[in-house]
C-alpha positions in Angstrom: 66.3 54.9 19.8 69.1 53.8 22.1 71.8 54.6 19.4 70.4 58.0 19.0 70.3 58.7 22.7 73.9 57.4 23.1 75.2 59.6 20.2 73.3 62.8 21.7 74.7 62.1 25.2 78.2 61.4 24.0 78.1 64.4 21.7 76.8 66.7 24.4 79.7 65.4 26.9 82.2 66.0 24.0 80.9 69.5 23.3 81.0 70.4 26.9 84.6 69.1 27.3 85.8 70.7 24.2 84.4 74.1 25.3 85.7 73.8 28.7 89.3 72.8 27.6 89.5 75.7 25.1 88.0 78.1 27.4 85.4 79.4 25.1 83.0 82.3 26.1 80.4 79.6 26.9 82.7 78.6 29.9 82.9 82.1 31.4 80.6 81.2 34.3 82.0 77.8 35.2 81.4 74.2 34.4 77.8 73.7 35.5 76.6 76.7 33.5 78.5 75.3 30.5 76.9 72.0 30.9 73.5 73.8 31.0 74.3 75.8 28.0 75.0 72.6 26.0 72.0 70.8 27.3 70.0 74.0 26.6 71.2 73.9 23.0 70.4 70.1 22.7 66.8 70.7 24.0 66.4 73.8 21.6 67.5 71.7 18.6 65.0 68.9 19.5 62.2 71.6 20.1 63.0 73.1 16.7 63.0 69.6 15.0 59.5 69.0 16.6 58.2 72.3 15.5 59.4 71.7 11.9 57.8 68.3 11.9 54.6 69.7 13.3 54.4 72.4 10.7 55.2 70.2 7.8 52.7 67.5 8.9 50.0 70.2 8.7 50.8 71.0 5.0 48.2 69.5 2.6 48.7 65.9 1.7 48.6 66.9 -2.0 52.1 68.2 -1.8 53.4 64.9 -0.6 51.6 62.2 -2.7 53.3 59.2 -4.4 53.0 60.9 -7.8 54.9 64.1 -6.7 58.0 64.3 -9.0 60.1 66.3 -6.6 60.4 63.4 -4.5 61.8 61.2 -7.1 65.1 59.6 -6.5 67.8 59.5 -9.3 69.9 56.5 -9.9 72.9 58.6 -8.9 71.4 59.4 -5.5 70.6 55.7 -5.0 74.3 54.8 -5.7 75.3 57.6 -3.1 73.2 56.1 -0.4 74.5 52.6 -1.2 78.0 53.8 -1.0 77.3 55.4 2.3 76.2 52.0 3.6 72.5 52.9 4.1 71.5 49.1 4.3 74.0 48.5 7.1 72.7 51.2 9.3 69.2 52.0 8.3 67.6 49.4 10.9 69.3 51.3 13.6 67.5 54.5 13.1 64.4 55.1 15.4 61.2 54.7 13.4 58.7 57.3 14.7 55.8 56.5 12.5 53.6 56.1 15.6 53.4 60.0 15.7 51.5 59.9 12.6 49.8 56.5 13.2 51.8 54.8 10.2 54.9 52.9 10.8 57.3 52.6 8.0 59.7 50.0 9.4 58.5 47.4 6.7 55.8 47.1 4.1 52.9 45.3 5.6 50.5 45.1 2.6 52.7 44.7 -0.5 49.7 44.2 -2.8 47.5 47.0 -1.7 47.9 50.1 -3.9 46.1 52.4 -1.3 48.4 51.1 1.4 51.5 51.7 -0.9 50.3 55.1 -1.8 50.0 55.9 1.9 53.4 54.5 2.6 54.9 56.7 -0.2 52.9 59.8 1.2 54.3 59.2 4.7 57.8 58.6 3.3 57.7 62.0 1.4 56.4 63.8 4.6 59.5 62.1 6.5 61.9 63.2 3.7 60.7 66.8 4.0 60.6 66.8 7.8 64.2 65.4 8.1 65.7 67.6 5.5 64.1 70.7 7.2 65.3 69.4 10.6 68.9 69.0 9.3 69.1 72.6 8.2 66.9 74.5 10.8 69.4 73.4 13.7 71.8 75.9 12.3 69.4 78.8 13.3 70.9 78.3 16.8 74.1 79.7 15.7 72.9 83.1 16.8 74.0 82.4 20.4 77.0 80.5 21.7 78.3 79.3 18.3 81.1 77.3 19.9 78.3 75.2 21.6 75.6 75.6 19.0 77.6 74.8 15.8 78.6 71.3 17.0 75.0 70.5 18.3 73.7 71.5 14.8 76.3 69.4 13.0 75.2 66.4 15.2 71.5 67.3 14.4 72.4 67.6 10.7 73.9 64.0 10.8 71.2 62.5 12.9 68.6 64.0 10.5 70.3 63.0 7.4 70.4 59.4 8.3 66.6 58.7 8.3 66.5 61.1 5.3 68.9 58.7 3.5 67.0 55.7 4.6 63.8 57.1 3.2 65.3 58.1 -0.1 67.0 54.8 -0.6 63.7 52.9 -0.1 61.7 55.3 -2.4 62.6 53.8 -5.7 61.7 50.2 -4.7 58.5 51.4 -3.3 57.7 53.4 -6.3 58.3 50.5 -8.6 56.2 48.2 -6.5 53.3 50.8 -6.3 53.3 51.0 -10.1 53.4 47.3 -10.7 50.4 46.9 -8.2 48.5 49.8 -9.9 49.0 48.1 -13.3 47.9 44.7 -11.9 44.8 46.4 -10.5 44.0 48.1 -13.7 44.4 44.9 -15.6 42.1 43.0 -13.2 39.5 45.8 -13.6 39.5 45.3 -17.3 38.9 41.6 -17.0 35.8 42.1 -14.9 32.7 41.9 -17.1 30.2 44.7 -16.7 
């Protein structure tokens, strides 16, 4: 979380400075109003992200189950995330599973199919939320684009990082989930009735 706060603070300062030095329309009223416009854009994008997450979390779970093919990850996408070094930075991303009551920082019950199904469900919700957040920040371009475009780009990057971490972990989780389901099915067959 500290890394994200640092990036947001540094980005806000840089956006303010760049607007001030280039004398964009956002600076017409002075330095303090420019700072407030930038902070307002940052707060607005955070509120948009929160609204998007709230709305997606209220969609039916059946859209996000472990079996949904639309959340499958191709080998090419896995290679992309590995090339982008997801394993190096994925542990620096804030894990906000506490909002849904389910943390995804590590697999706590690797032999429990119900737990793994829930883990994949929560991951799929996260994928949808982060992808939506990455794009909706650009709605702010309607006012002060010299401020809101850089804010939207920072939001895009900060949203794609957890998106990438979730996508990179999905194939391994899917494989584990299928193995556990198969093991449980074999165990049920051995039980005499």
